[in-house]
C-alpha positions as CSV (number, residue, x, y, z in Angstrom):
1,M,22.7,-93.0,-2.6
2,I,21.9,-92.1,1.2
3,D,18.9,-93.7,3.0
4,L,16.9,-91.5,4.9
5,P,14.8,-92.1,7.9
6,P,11.4,-92.8,7.7
7,K,8.6,-90.3,6.6
8,S,6.4,-89.4,9.8
9,D,2.6,-89.0,9.3
10,N,2.6,-86.3,11.9
11,Q,4.4,-83.0,13.3
12,T,6.2,-84.8,16.2
13,E,10.1,-84.9,14.4
14,S,10.0,-81.3,13.5
15,A,8.6,-80.0,16.6
16,V,11.6,-81.8,18.7
17,A,13.9,-80.6,16.0
18,N,12.8,-77.0,15.7
19,G,11.3,-76.2,19.2
20,V,7.8,-76.4,18.0
21,A,5.1,-77.6,20.7
22,E,2.8,-80.1,19.4
23,K,0.2,-78.2,21.4
24,G,0.2,-74.7,19.8
25,T,-1.8,-72.2,18.3
26,G,-3.0,-72.9,14.7
27,S,-0.4,-71.1,13.1
28,Q,2.5,-73.0,14.7
29,Q,0.6,-76.1,13.6
30,T,0.5,-75.1,9.7
31,K,4.3,-73.8,10.1
32,A,5.1,-77.7,11.6
33,S,3.0,-79.1,8.3
34,A,4.4,-77.0,6.0
35,V,8.0,-78.1,7.3
36,D,7.5,-81.5,7.3
37,E,6.3,-81.3,3.7
38,L,9.0,-79.4,2.5
39,V,11.3,-82.1,4.3
40,D,9.4,-84.7,2.3
41,H,10.1,-82.8,-0.9
42,I,13.6,-82.8,-0.3
43,R,13.5,-86.3,0.7
44,T,12.2,-87.4,-2.5
45,L,14.5,-84.9,-4.4
46,I,17.7,-86.6,-2.6
47,S,16.4,-89.9,-4.0
48,E,15.0,-89.4,-7.4
49,D,18.4,-87.4,-8.2
50,G,20.6,-90.1,-7.3
51,L,22.3,-87.9,-4.6
52,K,25.1,-89.3,-2.3
53,V,27.2,-88.2,0.5
54,G,29.1,-85.2,-0.6
55,D,26.9,-84.2,-3.1
56,S,25.0,-80.7,-2.7
57,L,21.8,-80.0,-2.5
58,P,20.2,-76.9,-4.0
59,T,20.6,-73.4,-2.3
60,E,18.1,-72.2,-0.2
61,K,17.0,-69.6,-3.0
62,E,16.7,-72.6,-5.0
63,L,14.7,-74.9,-3.0
64,C,12.4,-71.9,-2.1
65,E,11.6,-71.7,-6.2
66,R,11.2,-75.0,-6.8
67,F,8.7,-76.1,-4.1
68,D,7.0,-72.8,-3.4
69,A,8.4,-72.2,0.1
70,G,9.6,-69.2,2.3
71,R,13.3,-68.9,3.7
72,N,11.9,-69.9,7.0
73,T,10.2,-73.0,6.1
74,V,13.5,-73.9,4.4
75,R,15.8,-73.2,7.1
76,E,13.6,-75.0,9.5
77,A,13.7,-78.2,7.2
78,M,17.4,-77.8,7.0
79,R,17.6,-77.9,10.8
80,I,15.2,-81.4,10.4
81,L,17.9,-82.7,8.1
82,K,20.9,-81.6,10.0
83,S,19.3,-83.3,13.3
84,Y,18.7,-86.5,11.0
85,G,23.1,-86.5,10.6
86,V,22.5,-86.5,6.7
87,V,23.1,-82.8,6.0
88,K,25.6,-80.2,7.0
89,V,25.9,-76.8,5.9
90,R,29.2,-75.6,5.0
91,P,30.3,-72.1,4.6
92,K,30.4,-71.4,0.5
93,V,29.3,-74.5,-0.5
94,G,25.6,-74.7,0.9
95,A,24.0,-77.6,2.1
96,V,26.0,-81.1,1.7
97,L,24.6,-84.3,1.9
98,I,26.7,-86.0,4.8
99,D,25.8,-89.6,6.9
100,E,26.3,-89.1,10.6
101,R,23.3,-91.1,11.4
102,M,24.8,-93.3,13.9
103,A,26.8,-90.4,15.5
104,R,23.1,-88.7,15.8
105,A,21.9,-91.9,17.3
106,F,24.4,-92.4,19.8
107,D,24.1,-88.6,21.2
108,L,20.6,-89.6,21.4
109,F,21.0,-92.9,23.3
110,A,23.8,-91.0,25.7
111,F,21.5,-88.0,26.3
112,N,18.4,-90.6,27.6
113,T,20.9,-93.2,29.8
114,L,21.7,-90.4,32.8
115,E,20.9,-93.6,35.0
116,V,20.0,-97.1,34.5
117,S,16.8,-98.6,35.6
118,R,16.7,-102.0,36.7
119,E,14.3,-102.6,33.8
120,T,16.8,-101.1,31.5
121,F,19.4,-103.1,32.6
122,V,17.6,-106.7,32.3
123,D,16.7,-105.3,28.8
124,I,20.7,-104.4,27.7
125,Q,21.7,-107.6,29.2
126,G,19.3,-109.7,27.5
127,F,20.1,-108.3,24.1
128,R,24.1,-108.8,24.9
129,G,23.0,-112.2,25.6
130,L,21.2,-113.1,22.2
131,L,24.8,-111.8,20.4
132,E,27.5,-112.8,22.5
133,V,25.7,-116.2,23.8
134,A,22.6,-117.6,21.5
135,S,24.8,-116.6,18.4
136,F,27.6,-119.1,19.3
137,E,27.4,-120.9,15.8
138,L,27.8,-118.1,13.7
139,L,30.7,-117.0,16.1
140,F,32.3,-120.4,16.1
141,D,32.1,-120.3,11.9
142,R,33.4,-117.6,11.4
143,I,36.1,-116.6,14.3
144,T,39.5,-117.2,13.2
145,P,43.0,-117.6,15.3
146,D,43.6,-114.1,14.4
147,D,40.6,-112.7,15.7
148,I,41.3,-114.8,19.1
149,A,44.7,-113.3,19.4
150,E,43.7,-109.8,18.9
151,L,40.9,-110.6,21.7
152,H,44.1,-111.9,24.0
153,Q,45.5,-108.4,23.3
154,V,42.9,-106.2,24.0
155,N,42.1,-108.4,27.4
156,K,45.6,-107.9,28.5
157,E,45.3,-104.2,28.1
158,L,43.0,-104.4,31.7
159,L,46.1,-105.2,33.5
160,D,47.4,-101.7,32.9
161,A,44.4,-99.8,33.1
162,N,44.7,-96.7,35.2
163,S,40.9,-96.2,36.4
164,A,38.0,-98.0,36.4
165,M,36.1,-96.0,33.6
166,E,39.5,-97.0,31.1
167,A,38.9,-100.6,32.3
168,A,35.5,-100.2,31.2
169,E,36.6,-98.4,27.7
170,I,38.5,-101.7,27.0
171,D,35.9,-104.2,28.5
172,F,33.6,-102.8,25.9
173,R,36.0,-102.7,23.0
174,F,36.8,-106.5,23.9
175,H,33.2,-107.4,23.4
176,T,32.6,-105.0,20.3
177,R,35.6,-107.0,18.9
178,L,34.0,-110.5,19.9
179,V,30.4,-109.4,18.1
180,S,32.2,-107.9,15.0
181,V,33.2,-111.6,14.1
182,I,29.6,-112.2,13.7
183,G,30.2,-109.8,10.7
184,N,26.7,-108.1,10.7
185,K,27.2,-104.5,10.3
186,A,23.8,-103.4,11.3
187,I,24.2,-105.5,14.6
188,L,27.6,-104.1,15.4
189,D,26.2,-100.6,14.9
190,V,23.2,-101.2,17.0
191,Y,25.8,-102.4,19.9
192,K,27.7,-99.4,19.5
193,I,25.1,-97.0,20.0
194,M,24.4,-99.2,23.2
195,K,27.9,-97.9,24.6
196,P,26.8,-95.5,27.2
197,V,24.3,-97.8,28.9
198,I,26.7,-100.7,28.4
199,L,29.5,-98.9,30.2
200,K,27.4,-97.8,33.2
201,I,26.5,-101.4,33.3
202,M,30.0,-102.4,33.4
203,L,31.2,-99.4,36.0
204,K,28.4,-100.9,38.6
205,A,30.5,-102.1,42.0
206,K,33.3,-102.4,39.9
207,T,36.9,-100.9,40.5
208,V,40.1,-100.7,38.6
209,K,41.3,-104.0,40.6
210,T,38.3,-106.0,39.9
211,F,38.2,-105.3,36.0
212,S,42.1,-106.4,35.9
213,T,41.6,-109.6,38.2
214,V,37.9,-110.7,38.0
215,T,37.2,-109.6,34.2
216,Y,40.0,-110.2,33.0
217,S,40.2,-113.9,34.3
218,E,36.5,-114.0,32.9
219,H,37.6,-113.1,29.4
220,A,40.4,-115.3,29.2
221,E,38.1,-118.2,30.3
222,V,35.7,-117.1,27.4
223,L,39.0,-117.1,24.8
224,E,39.9,-120.5,26.1
225,T,36.7,-122.0,25.1
226,L,36.9,-120.6,22.0
227,E,40.7,-122.0,21.4
228,R,39.3,-125.5,22.6
229,R,36.5,-124.9,20.1
230,D,34.1,-125.9,22.9
231,R,30.9,-124.8,22.3
232,T,28.7,-125.9,25.0
233,A,31.7,-124.0,27.5
234,Y,31.6,-120.9,25.4
235,Q,27.9,-120.6,26.4
236,Y,28.3,-121.2,30.0
237,K,31.3,-119.0,30.5
238,M,30.0,-116.3,28.6
239,K,26.6,-116.5,30.3
240,S,28.3,-116.8,33.9
241,H,30.1,-113.3,32.6
242,L,27.3,-111.4,31.5
243,D,25.1,-112.6,35.0
244,A,27.8,-111.4,37.0
245,G,26.7,-108.1,35.9
246,F,23.8,-108.5,37.3
247,R,25.3,-109.3,40.5
248,N,26.9,-106.0,40.5
249,F,24.3,-104.2,39.5
250,E,22.2,-105.3,42.7
251,A,25.5,-104.7,44.9
252,A,25.8,-101.3,43.5
253,K,22.2,-100.3,45.0
254,P,22.4,-100.1,48.7
255,A,26.0,-98.0,48.0
256,E,23.7,-95.6,45.8
257,Q,21.0,-95.3,48.1
258,A,22.8,-94.8,51.2
259,P,22.9,-91.3,52.5
260,R,26.2,-89.1,51.5
261,E,28.5,-87.9,54.6
262,R,28.7,-84.4,55.3
């Protein structure tokens, strides 16, 4: 069984997916309405028939006949479902149910993070604080010596990184592994979706040397508090580590605003 995105009461989703402008002729809006209606019909079909990942949807011809829709309407509806990451059209097989919704959300988030504003930075770091600082009780209840050993191993990889980007990827993997200890897949998925903007935050005013010295040391101090089972020290060390990102963010602004040399 696969859960689809919630139904909408307007044509926004189909307009975005199909290039149909919300402001347009009456025929365009009628087409959007017909497509939205068919998408809802297909959603209901998937739910009522108990279809799951890997199952095939009815053929284009069958959908046309079943819902009294034209071929173009069926094709537009399929484009929307493909944009949701729940349908893939395969040669000689037809439309098959898939589950790439997280990948679609990731792509959308990456597209919208060409640059990180101060407001976005504060929001993202605040969210990370809720997970990595405020959830310390849950973290301490669930973390195991094996988890800590794996975190140490990931952190050591910072010492051998060849570029700031490679180091940022390792840094993100460290924090993702820590969040995974909480044991909530939905939270972990949301954290992973934020990867593009978190990487940008991690890269602010940092060099590969910064990662191998400052970041590595701060991670090591956090892990030491986990090994000692010191909840208060953990909160302080992790909060200080995340707060350092704000200082890096502010330090990066003058360099970014400075005129480029010709």
